[in-house]
C-alpha positions as CSV (number, residue, x, y, z in Angstrom):
1,M,-12.3,-10.7,11.3
2,A,-10.5,-10.1,7.3
3,R,-6.8,-10.9,8.2
4,P,-4.4,-11.7,5.1
5,Y,-4.0,-14.1,3.2
6,R,-0.1,-12.8,1.9
7,S,2.2,-10.0,3.7
8,T,5.2,-9.4,1.4
9,P,8.3,-8.3,3.2
10,V,9.6,-4.8,4.7
11,F,11.0,-2.4,2.7
12,D,13.0,0.4,3.9
13,E,13.6,3.4,0.6
14,T,16.4,1.6,-1.0
15,T,15.5,-1.5,-1.2
16,L,11.7,-1.3,-2.2
17,P,11.2,-2.3,-5.9
18,A,11.4,-0.4,-9.1
19,A,8.0,-2.2,-9.5
20,L,6.8,-0.5,-6.4
21,R,7.6,3.0,-7.7
22,G,5.9,2.9,-10.5
23,E,2.3,2.5,-12.1
24,H,0.8,-0.9,-10.7
25,R,-2.1,-2.3,-9.5
26,T,-3.9,-5.5,-7.3
27,K,-5.4,-8.5,-8.8
28,A,-9.1,-8.1,-9.9
29,G,-10.4,-9.1,-6.2
30,V,-7.6,-8.4,-3.7
31,W,-7.2,-5.5,-1.9
32,G,-4.0,-3.9,-0.4
33,V,-3.3,-2.6,2.8
34,V,0.5,-0.3,2.6
35,R,1.7,-0.2,6.5
36,V,4.1,2.5,7.0
37,L,6.4,1.1,10.4
38,E,8.8,4.0,10.1
39,G,8.9,7.8,8.8
40,R,6.4,8.3,5.9
41,L,5.6,6.8,2.2
42,R,3.2,9.2,-0.2
43,L,1.1,7.3,-1.7
44,A,-0.7,7.7,-5.2
45,Y,-3.3,7.5,-7.1
46,I,-4.4,6.3,-10.4
47,E,-7.4,7.2,-11.4
48,P,-8.7,8.6,-10.1
49,P,-5.7,11.1,-9.3
50,S,-5.3,11.5,-5.8
51,E,-2.3,11.2,-3.1
52,T,-1.7,10.6,0.0
53,V,0.8,10.7,3.0
54,V,1.0,6.8,4.9
55,V,2.8,7.8,7.8
56,P,2.9,4.4,11.3
57,G,-0.9,3.9,12.5
58,R,-2.5,5.2,9.5
59,P,-2.4,2.8,6.6
60,G,-3.1,3.7,3.3
61,I,-5.8,1.1,1.3
62,I,-5.5,0.3,-1.8
63,L,-9.0,-1.3,-3.5
64,P,-8.6,-4.2,-5.9
65,D,-7.5,-3.0,-9.9
66,H,-7.1,0.1,-8.7
67,P,-3.6,1.7,-10.8
68,H,-1.2,2.8,-8.4
69,L,2.3,4.2,-7.2
70,V,4.3,4.5,-3.5
71,E,7.2,6.8,-3.2
72,P,10.0,6.8,-0.1
73,L,9.9,10.5,2.0
74,G,13.3,9.8,3.3
75,P,14.0,6.8,5.2
76,M,11.2,4.6,5.9
77,R,10.7,1.2,6.5
78,M,7.2,-1.1,4.9
79,Q,5.3,-3.0,4.5
80,V,2.5,-4.2,2.6
81,D,-0.6,-7.0,3.4
82,F,-3.0,-8.7,0.6
83,Y,-6.7,-9.5,1.1
84,D,-8.9,-11.5,-0.5
85,E,-12.3,-9.4,1.0
86,P,-12.3,-5.7,2.2
87,P,-9.9,-5.5,5.2
88,P,-10.6,-4.2,8.3
89,D,-8.6,-1.1,8.6
90,G,-11.4,0.7,6.1
91,G,-10.7,-1.3,2.6
92,G,-14.6,-1.7,2.0
93,D,-15.7,1.7,2.0
């Protein structure tokens, strides 16, 4: 089973870096799994345009080299896990 090779620190609505709030992407060959531990987070994909609300127990999947941004929806705590193969959370779809 795929395991993350790196994880970010846990961020809250005040410590979430500006770089994650603006458009950014993972590197080629790197999947991201956004995990919300408490609260809610908007995950917006730039191309094609779509968005989802990430909540505890329903992670957001980021495909390799896919532009996106995140926005806290009130108080929250979140973390991103990085994989070098499709993650078990559905990133291979």
